[in-house]
C-alpha positions in Angstrom: 0.1 0.1 -0.1 1.0 3.6 -0.6 -0.2 6.2 1.9 -0.2 10.0 2.0 -0.9 12.9 4.3 -3.0 15.9 2.8 -4.4 19.7 3.8 -7.9 19.8 4.8 -8.9 23.0 6.4 -5.7 23.3 8.9 -5.3 20.0 9.3 -3.7 16.9 7.8 -5.2 13.8 7.1 -3.8 10.2 6.6 -4.6 8.9 3.2 -4.6 5.6 1.0 -3.1 6.4 -2.5 -5.3 4.9 -5.2 -4.1 5.4 -8.5 -5.2 9.2 -9.1 -7.3 9.7 -6.4 -6.6 9.9 -2.4 -9.0 8.1 0.0 -9.7 9.7 3.2 -9.1 6.8 5.5 -11.3 7.8 8.8 -13.8 8.9 6.4 -14.1 6.3 4.2 -14.3 4.0 7.5 -17.3 5.7 8.9 -19.0 5.4 5.3 -18.4 1.6 5.2 -19.5 1.3 8.8 -22.7 2.9 8.3 -23.1 0.8 5.6 -22.9 -2.1 7.9 -19.6 -3.7 6.0 -17.3 -5.7 8.5 -14.1 -4.3 9.6 -11.7 -5.2 12.2 -11.9 -1.8 14.2 -14.8 0.5 15.1 -12.9 3.8 13.7 -9.4 4.5 11.9 -7.9 8.1 13.1 -7.2 10.8 10.6 -3.5 11.0 12.2 -0.8 9.0 10.8 0.7 8.3 13.9 -2.5 7.3 15.5 -3.1 5.2 12.5 0.5 3.2 13.1 -0.1 2.8 16.8 -3.6 0.9 15.7 -1.1 -1.8 13.9 -2.1 -4.9 11.8 -5.9 -4.0 12.6 -5.6 -0.8 10.9 -3.6 -2.2 8.0 -6.1 -4.9 7.5 -8.9 -2.1 7.4 -7.2 0.0 5.1 -6.8 -2.9 2.9 -10.7 -3.5 2.7 -11.4 0.0 2.3 -9.7 -0.4 -0.9 -11.3 -3.6 -1.9 -14.7 -2.0 -1.4 -14.0 1.2 -3.6 -15.5 -0.6 -6.6 -18.7 -1.7 -4.7 -19.3 0.8 -2.2 -20.0 4.6 -3.0 -16.9 6.0 -1.2 -16.6 9.3 -3.4 -17.1 11.7 -0.5 -14.2 10.0 1.1 -12.1 10.6 -2.2 -9.9 13.6 -3.2 -8.3 14.0 -6.6 -4.3 13.3 -6.2 -3.3 16.1 -8.4 -5.6 18.6 -6.6 -4.3 17.5 -2.7 -1.9 19.9 -1.1 0.6 17.0 0.4 2.5 17.2 3.7 4.9 14.8 4.6 3.2 11.5 5.2 4.2 12.0 8.7 3.7 15.5 9.7 5.0 15.3 13.3 6.9 11.6 13.6 7.8 10.9 17.1 11.3 10.9 16.9 13.8 11.3 13.9 17.3 9.9 13.5 19.7 10.1 10.5 22.1 7.5 9.8 25.6 7.6 8.2 25.0 4.1 6.4 26.7 4.9 2.5 30.3 4.3 2.4 30.9 6.3 -0.9 29.7 9.4 0.9 31.6 8.9 3.9 34.6 8.2 2.1 34.2 10.9 -0.4 33.8 13.7 2.5 36.6 12.4 4.5 38.7 12.6 1.6 37.8 15.8 0.2 39.2 17.0 3.9 42.3 15.5 3.6 41.6 12.5 6.0 41.8 8.9 6.0 38.7 6.9 6.1 37.7 6.0 9.7 37.8 2.4 10.8 35.0 2.7 13.4 32.4 3.0 10.6 32.9 -0.5 9.9 32.3 -1.2 13.5 28.9 0.1 14.0 26.1 1.7 12.3 26.1 5.7 13.9 23.0 8.0 13.9 22.5 11.3 15.5 18.8 12.6 16.2 17.3 15.5 14.4 14.3 17.8 15.0 10.8 15.8 14.5 9.3 19.2 14.6 10.5 20.7 11.8 9.8 18.2 9.4 8.1 19.3 6.1 6.6 17.4 3.2 6.7 18.7 -0.5 6.4 22.3 -1.5 7.9 25.1 0.0 10.9 25.0 2.7 11.4 28.3 4.5 15.0 29.0 5.6 16.8 31.8 7.5 19.3 34.1 6.0 22.1 32.2 7.8 21.1 29.0 6.2 21.7 30.3 2.9 25.3 30.2 4.0 26.5 27.1 2.1 22.8 25.6 1.8 23.0 22.0 0.6 20.5 19.4 0.1 21.1 15.6 1.2 19.5 12.8 -1.0 18.4 10.0 1.4 15.8 7.2 1.8 13.8 6.7 5.5 11.9 4.2 7.1 9.0 4.5 9.3 9.0 2.2 12.1 5.5 0.6 12.4 5.6 -1.4 16.0 6.8 -1.0 19.6 10.2 -3.0 19.9 13.4 -2.7 22.0 16.4 -4.7 21.8 15.6 -5.5 18.3 17.6 -8.1 16.5 18.7 -7.4 12.9 17.4 -10.9 11.5 13.8 -9.6 12.7 14.0 -5.7 12.3 12.6 -5.4 9.0 9.4 -6.5 10.4 8.9 -3.3 12.6 9.4 -1.0 9.2 5.8 0.3 8.5 7.3 1.8 5.1 9.8 3.7 3.6 9.6 7.6 2.2 12.1 9.8 0.0 14.2 12.3 2.8 15.9 15.5 2.1 18.0 16.3 5.1 18.6 20.3 4.7 22.1 21.5 5.5 23.4 24.8 6.5 27.0 23.9 5.9 28.4 27.1 7.2 26.8 26.6 10.6 27.5 22.9 10.4 30.9 23.1 10.2 31.0 25.8 12.8 29.4 23.7 15.3 31.3 20.3 14.4 34.7 21.9 15.8 33.1 21.2 19.3 32.7 17.8 18.3 29.1 17.7 19.4 26.2 17.8 16.7 25.2 18.4 14.0 22.6 20.6 15.7 21.9 24.2 14.3 23.4 23.0 11.1 20.4 20.7 10.5 17.6 21.5 13.0 15.6 24.0 10.9 14.0 21.6 8.1 14.1 18.2 7.0 11.4 17.2 4.1 9.8 13.8 3.6 7.6 12.6 1.2 5.5 12.3 -1.0 4.2 9.0 0.1 4.8 6.2 2.8 5.4 3.1 0.7 4.7 -0.4 2.0 7.7 -3.0 2.4 5.1 -5.3 0.1 5.0 -2.7 -2.7 8.8 -2.9 -3.2 8.8 -7.0 -3.2 10.0 -7.0 -6.8 13.3 -4.9 -5.9 14.2 -6.6 -2.7 17.4 -8.3 -2.1 17.4 -10.6 0.9 20.7 -10.6 2.7 21.7 -11.8 6.3 22.2 -8.5 7.5 18.4 -7.7 6.5 16.8 -6.3 3.5 18.0 -4.1 0.8 16.2 -2.4 -2.0 17.5 -1.9 -5.4 16.1 1.5 -6.2 17.5 4.5 -7.9 18.0 7.5 -6.5 18.4 10.8 -8.1 18.4 14.5 -7.5 18.0 17.5 -9.4 18.1 21.2 -9.3 16.1 23.5 -11.3 15.7 20.5 -13.6 19.4 19.5 -13.8 20.4 16.2 -12.7 23.3 16.4 -10.1 23.4 13.0 -8.4 22.4 9.4 -8.5 22.6 6.9 -6.5 21.2 3.0 -5.5 19.7 2.5 -2.3 20.9 -1.0 -2.5 24.7 0.6 -2.1 24.0 1.0 1.6 27.0 -0.5 3.5 24.5 -0.6 6.9 21.2 -2.3 6.3 18.1 -0.5 7.6 17.6 -3.6 10.0 21.5 -3.1 11.5 20.4 0.4 11.9 17.3 -0.5 14.0 19.1 -3.2 16.1 21.5 -0.4 17.3 18.8 2.4 17.6 16.6 0.1 19.5 19.6 -1.4 22.2 18.1 -0.4 25.5 15.9 2.2 24.2 12.2 1.4 22.7 11.1 2.5 19.4 7.9 3.3 18.9 5.3 3.7 16.2 5.9 6.9 14.1 9.6 6.9 14.6 11.4 8.0 11.4 15.3 6.7 10.6 17.1 8.2 7.8 19.8 6.4 5.7 21.9 9.1 5.4 23.5 10.5 2.4 23.7 8.1 -0.7 27.1 8.5 -2.5 26.9 12.2 -4.7 24.0 12.8 -2.7 24.9 16.4 -1.6 26.9 19.6 -2.5 29.4 19.2 -0.1 30.7 16.1 -1.7 30.0 17.1 -5.1 32.5 20.5 -4.3 35.0 18.9 -3.0 35.3 15.8 -5.5 35.5 19.2 -8.0 32.1 18.2 -9.8 31.3 22.0 -9.4 34.0 24.2 -9.6 33.5 26.8 -8.3 31.5 25.5 -5.6 27.8 25.5 -5.9 25.0 26.2 -3.1 21.5 26.5 -3.2 19.8 29.7 -2.9 16.1 31.0 -2.2 14.2 30.2 -5.4 15.9 27.1 -6.2 13.8 23.9 -6.5 15.2 20.5 -5.6 14.0 17.3 -6.3 14.8 13.8 -4.9 13.6 11.2 -6.5 13.8 7.4 -5.4 12.3 4.7 -7.8 9.0 3.4 -6.4 8.8 6.0 -3.6 8.2 9.2 -5.8 9.6 12.5 -6.2 9.7 15.0 -3.4 10.2 18.4 -4.8 10.9 21.5 -2.7 11.4 24.8 -3.2 13.8 27.1 -1.2 11.9 30.3 0.3 13.8 33.1 2.3 11.6 33.6 5.6 11.1 37.0 6.9 11.5 36.0 10.3 
């Protein structure tokens, strides 16, 4: 299944993507129950995280509603996808972690700074916490003037945790993934480099915006691209980034050195992961201007500016399109 959150009034509502239309799950569930249809739950929430907390029963009812569309009048619960204003699939995740899983990106970033590859990269998957209250979906991303000092994108994939778990072994960790999304980890590099000198962070260089979307895609939708490994599932999915229509980055999700299963094992050690937690992969190789500038792909260096449109695309997950807008305050 494929999910999205769309704006209705001042609230984002969780919906199932059915071709060129969105099926509002809360509204459709109410119509189906009023018509006497048998469903597992008494209701479905309009909030994405609340939906995930209801677990398999909510997924079962969502699938049942999709099956009822041809026979039950659910038109009042649908919205044309082309007319919908999409937010992040989870507008307010319960937490946001970001990994560092692509070796090519790490090697290039260190080489460009005159540093050898750090051996600890092969010992465990590392991540940091970002600001889960600063998540955006497709559309405008507001930035302050200091963010525009070497403003950068980062082409990533993210997963959403679908059920509670603690001390999750990698061999079972994929079962905890509700779905996959495109992620753009916006980075103010001048701020980031300043604060990283103190060996703590990143924080202010990252906490102003992280874009997710446009869709949350479940594992079953990606089965044809799945690669089974002893370390967990990998997916052969092309990753592309464009600036103002020009392709600048290309990678593949299968190139992650650390799998999401291994990252989940590390993140859940002594910690309970919750439905709605988001975990990013880290930047794919060539997936940011910092790496491309350091590798002399762009010489003189290139950075983003207000008005630029950045598209991050992952095969099967959609295109996350954002325009940079300078905030007034």
